[in-house]
Chimera marker file (.cmm) of the C-alpha trace (Angstrom):
<marker_set name="trace">
<marker id="1" x="-8.977" y="-10.126" z="-7.929" r="1" g="1" b="0" radius="0.5"/>
<marker id="2" x="-12.476" y="-11.159" z="-8.253" r="1" g="1" b="0" radius="0.5"/>
<marker id="3" x="-12.392" y="-14.890" z="-6.529" r="1" g="1" b="0" radius="0.5"/>
<marker id="4" x="-15.345" y="-14.208" z="-4.193" r="1" g="1" b="0" radius="0.5"/>
<marker id="5" x="-13.537" y="-16.366" z="-1.417" r="1" g="1" b="0" radius="0.5"/>
<marker id="6" x="-11.724" y="-15.284" z="1.528" r="1" g="1" b="0" radius="0.5"/>
<marker id="7" x="-7.828" y="-16.331" z="0.584" r="1" g="1" b="0" radius="0.5"/>
<marker id="8" x="-4.805" y="-15.872" z="2.609" r="1" g="1" b="0" radius="0.5"/>
<marker id="9" x="-1.746" y="-15.431" z="0.033" r="1" g="1" b="0" radius="0.5"/>
<marker id="10" x="1.707" y="-15.873" z="0.706" r="1" g="1" b="0" radius="0.5"/>
<marker id="11" x="4.776" y="-13.994" z="-0.966" r="1" g="1" b="0" radius="0.5"/>
<marker id="12" x="8.752" y="-14.739" z="0.068" r="1" g="1" b="0" radius="0.5"/>
<marker id="13" x="10.908" y="-11.750" z="-0.576" r="1" g="1" b="0" radius="0.5"/>
<marker id="14" x="14.272" y="-12.000" z="-2.057" r="1" g="1" b="0" radius="0.5"/>
<marker id="15" x="16.458" y="-9.073" z="-1.427" r="1" g="1" b="0" radius="0.5"/>
<marker id="16" x="20.172" y="-8.062" z="-0.743" r="1" g="1" b="0" radius="0.5"/>
<marker id="17" x="19.171" y="-6.899" z="2.564" r="1" g="1" b="0" radius="0.5"/>
<marker id="18" x="16.476" y="-5.620" z="4.153" r="1" g="1" b="0" radius="0.5"/>
<marker id="19" x="13.553" y="-4.215" z="2.773" r="1" g="1" b="0" radius="0.5"/>
<marker id="20" x="10.026" y="-2.212" z="3.746" r="1" g="1" b="0" radius="0.5"/>
<marker id="21" x="6.751" y="-2.724" z="1.979" r="1" g="1" b="0" radius="0.5"/>
<marker id="22" x="4.349" y="0.371" z="1.494" r="1" g="1" b="0" radius="0.5"/>
<marker id="23" x="0.334" y="-0.039" z="-0.263" r="1" g="1" b="0" radius="0.5"/>
<marker id="24" x="-2.727" y="-1.478" z="1.172" r="1" g="1" b="0" radius="0.5"/>
<marker id="25" x="-6.447" y="-1.426" z="1.363" r="1" g="1" b="0" radius="0.5"/>
<marker id="26" x="-9.231" y="-2.853" z="3.187" r="1" g="1" b="0" radius="0.5"/>
<marker id="27" x="-9.641" y="-5.556" z="1.482" r="1" g="1" b="0" radius="0.5"/>
<marker id="28" x="-5.744" y="-6.950" z="1.342" r="1" g="1" b="0" radius="0.5"/>
<marker id="29" x="-3.683" y="-6.835" z="4.586" r="1" g="1" b="0" radius="0.5"/>
<marker id="30" x="-0.578" y="-7.727" z="4.659" r="1" g="1" b="0" radius="0.5"/>
<marker id="31" x="0.981" y="-9.156" z="7.788" r="1" g="1" b="0" radius="0.5"/>
<marker id="32" x="4.429" y="-7.074" z="8.316" r="1" g="1" b="0" radius="0.5"/>
<marker id="33" x="5.558" y="-3.444" z="6.874" r="1" g="1" b="0" radius="0.5"/>
<marker id="34" x="9.460" y="-5.308" z="6.600" r="1" g="1" b="0" radius="0.5"/>
<marker id="35" x="12.344" y="-7.909" z="6.835" r="1" g="1" b="0" radius="0.5"/>
<marker id="36" x="15.042" y="-9.357" z="5.746" r="1" g="1" b="0" radius="0.5"/>
<marker id="37" x="15.959" y="-11.613" z="2.696" r="1" g="1" b="0" radius="0.5"/>
<marker id="38" x="13.820" y="-14.608" z="2.739" r="1" g="1" b="0" radius="0.5"/>
<marker id="39" x="11.316" y="-13.339" z="5.146" r="1" g="1" b="0" radius="0.5"/>
<marker id="40" x="7.602" y="-14.304" z="3.874" r="1" g="1" b="0" radius="0.5"/>
<marker id="41" x="4.702" y="-12.053" z="4.100" r="1" g="1" b="0" radius="0.5"/>
<marker id="42" x="1.163" y="-13.269" z="4.819" r="1" g="1" b="0" radius="0.5"/>
<marker id="43" x="-1.778" y="-11.134" z="3.099" r="1" g="1" b="0" radius="0.5"/>
<marker id="44" x="-5.138" y="-11.564" z="4.668" r="1" g="1" b="0" radius="0.5"/>
<marker id="45" x="-7.416" y="-11.616" z="1.281" r="1" g="1" b="0" radius="0.5"/>
<marker id="46" x="-11.402" y="-10.497" z="2.282" r="1" g="1" b="0" radius="0.5"/>
<marker id="47" x="-14.223" y="-12.203" z="0.460" r="1" g="1" b="0" radius="0.5"/>
<marker id="48" x="-15.373" y="-10.243" z="-2.339" r="1" g="1" b="0" radius="0.5"/>
<marker id="49" x="-18.633" y="-9.259" z="-1.942" r="1" g="1" b="0" radius="0.5"/>
<marker id="50" x="-19.027" y="-6.717" z="-4.625" r="1" g="1" b="0" radius="0.5"/>
<marker id="51" x="-18.538" y="-8.832" z="-7.596" r="1" g="1" b="0" radius="0.5"/>
<marker id="52" x="-16.264" y="-6.444" z="-9.151" r="1" g="1" b="0" radius="0.5"/>
<marker id="53" x="-12.847" y="-6.727" z="-9.973" r="1" g="1" b="0" radius="0.5"/>
<marker id="54" x="-10.017" y="-5.640" z="-6.861" r="1" g="1" b="0" radius="0.5"/>
<marker id="55" x="-7.063" y="-4.966" z="-7.773" r="1" g="1" b="0" radius="0.5"/>
<marker id="56" x="-3.687" y="-3.583" z="-5.332" r="1" g="1" b="0" radius="0.5"/>
<marker id="57" x="-0.172" y="-2.539" z="-5.144" r="1" g="1" b="0" radius="0.5"/>
<marker id="58" x="2.319" y="-3.443" z="-2.770" r="1" g="1" b="0" radius="0.5"/>
<marker id="59" x="5.841" y="-2.006" z="-3.216" r="1" g="1" b="0" radius="0.5"/>
<marker id="60" x="8.868" y="-3.630" z="-1.461" r="1" g="1" b="0" radius="0.5"/>
<marker id="61" x="11.815" y="-1.596" z="-1.648" r="1" g="1" b="0" radius="0.5"/>
<marker id="62" x="15.546" y="-2.423" z="-0.398" r="1" g="1" b="0" radius="0.5"/>
<marker id="63" x="18.024" y="0.639" z="-0.527" r="1" g="1" b="0" radius="0.5"/>
<marker id="64" x="17.269" y="2.379" z="-3.710" r="1" g="1" b="0" radius="0.5"/>
<marker id="65" x="16.122" y="-0.206" z="-5.538" r="1" g="1" b="0" radius="0.5"/>
<marker id="66" x="11.754" y="-1.403" z="-5.603" r="1" g="1" b="0" radius="0.5"/>
<marker id="67" x="9.820" y="-3.657" z="-6.633" r="1" g="1" b="0" radius="0.5"/>
<link id1="1" id2="2" r="1" g="1" b="0" radius="0.2"/>
<link id1="2" id2="3" r="1" g="1" b="0" radius="0.2"/>
<link id1="3" id2="4" r="1" g="1" b="0" radius="0.2"/>
<link id1="4" id2="5" r="1" g="1" b="0" radius="0.2"/>
<link id1="5" id2="6" r="1" g="1" b="0" radius="0.2"/>
<link id1="6" id2="7" r="1" g="1" b="0" radius="0.2"/>
<link id1="7" id2="8" r="1" g="1" b="0" radius="0.2"/>
<link id1="8" id2="9" r="1" g="1" b="0" radius="0.2"/>
<link id1="9" id2="10" r="1" g="1" b="0" radius="0.2"/>
<link id1="10" id2="11" r="1" g="1" b="0" radius="0.2"/>
<link id1="11" id2="12" r="1" g="1" b="0" radius="0.2"/>
<link id1="12" id2="13" r="1" g="1" b="0" radius="0.2"/>
<link id1="13" id2="14" r="1" g="1" b="0" radius="0.2"/>
<link id1="14" id2="15" r="1" g="1" b="0" radius="0.2"/>
<link id1="15" id2="16" r="1" g="1" b="0" radius="0.2"/>
<link id1="16" id2="17" r="1" g="1" b="0" radius="0.2"/>
<link id1="17" id2="18" r="1" g="1" b="0" radius="0.2"/>
<link id1="18" id2="19" r="1" g="1" b="0" radius="0.2"/>
<link id1="19" id2="20" r="1" g="1" b="0" radius="0.2"/>
<link id1="20" id2="21" r="1" g="1" b="0" radius="0.2"/>
<link id1="21" id2="22" r="1" g="1" b="0" radius="0.2"/>
<link id1="22" id2="23" r="1" g="1" b="0" radius="0.2"/>
<link id1="23" id2="24" r="1" g="1" b="0" radius="0.2"/>
<link id1="24" id2="25" r="1" g="1" b="0" radius="0.2"/>
<link id1="25" id2="26" r="1" g="1" b="0" radius="0.2"/>
<link id1="26" id2="27" r="1" g="1" b="0" radius="0.2"/>
<link id1="27" id2="28" r="1" g="1" b="0" radius="0.2"/>
<link id1="28" id2="29" r="1" g="1" b="0" radius="0.2"/>
<link id1="29" id2="30" r="1" g="1" b="0" radius="0.2"/>
<link id1="30" id2="31" r="1" g="1" b="0" radius="0.2"/>
<link id1="31" id2="32" r="1" g="1" b="0" radius="0.2"/>
<link id1="32" id2="33" r="1" g="1" b="0" radius="0.2"/>
<link id1="33" id2="34" r="1" g="1" b="0" radius="0.2"/>
<link id1="34" id2="35" r="1" g="1" b="0" radius="0.2"/>
<link id1="35" id2="36" r="1" g="1" b="0" radius="0.2"/>
<link id1="36" id2="37" r="1" g="1" b="0" radius="0.2"/>
<link id1="37" id2="38" r="1" g="1" b="0" radius="0.2"/>
<link id1="38" id2="39" r="1" g="1" b="0" radius="0.2"/>
<link id1="39" id2="40" r="1" g="1" b="0" radius="0.2"/>
<link id1="40" id2="41" r="1" g="1" b="0" radius="0.2"/>
<link id1="41" id2="42" r="1" g="1" b="0" radius="0.2"/>
<link id1="42" id2="43" r="1" g="1" b="0" radius="0.2"/>
<link id1="43" id2="44" r="1" g="1" b="0" radius="0.2"/>
<link id1="44" id2="45" r="1" g="1" b="0" radius="0.2"/>
<link id1="45" id2="46" r="1" g="1" b="0" radius="0.2"/>
<link id1="46" id2="47" r="1" g="1" b="0" radius="0.2"/>
<link id1="47" id2="48" r="1" g="1" b="0" radius="0.2"/>
<link id1="48" id2="49" r="1" g="1" b="0" radius="0.2"/>
<link id1="49" id2="50" r="1" g="1" b="0" radius="0.2"/>
<link id1="50" id2="51" r="1" g="1" b="0" radius="0.2"/>
<link id1="51" id2="52" r="1" g="1" b="0" radius="0.2"/>
<link id1="52" id2="53" r="1" g="1" b="0" radius="0.2"/>
<link id1="53" id2="54" r="1" g="1" b="0" radius="0.2"/>
<link id1="54" id2="55" r="1" g="1" b="0" radius="0.2"/>
<link id1="55" id2="56" r="1" g="1" b="0" radius="0.2"/>
<link id1="56" id2="57" r="1" g="1" b="0" radius="0.2"/>
<link id1="57" id2="58" r="1" g="1" b="0" radius="0.2"/>
<link id1="58" id2="59" r="1" g="1" b="0" radius="0.2"/>
<link id1="59" id2="60" r="1" g="1" b="0" radius="0.2"/>
<link id1="60" id2="61" r="1" g="1" b="0" radius="0.2"/>
<link id1="61" id2="62" r="1" g="1" b="0" radius="0.2"/>
<link id1="62" id2="63" r="1" g="1" b="0" radius="0.2"/>
<link id1="63" id2="64" r="1" g="1" b="0" radius="0.2"/>
<link id1="64" id2="65" r="1" g="1" b="0" radius="0.2"/>
<link id1="65" id2="66" r="1" g="1" b="0" radius="0.2"/>
<link id1="66" id2="67" r="1" g="1" b="0" radius="0.2"/>
</marker_set>
């Protein structure tokens, strides 16, 4: 992510049951670590002050499935 502005992203999780979320970093902070089908996760993304490309991975798990 090379956009230099602070942003808030929203992801809606579709699952067959309760899910958990793992992963994160100091510049991309999710609002929750678990939920149920249809719940939204807001991710606060801090301004990129380095000018370098950034990336991060969040893993959502439901039972044995991961995405």
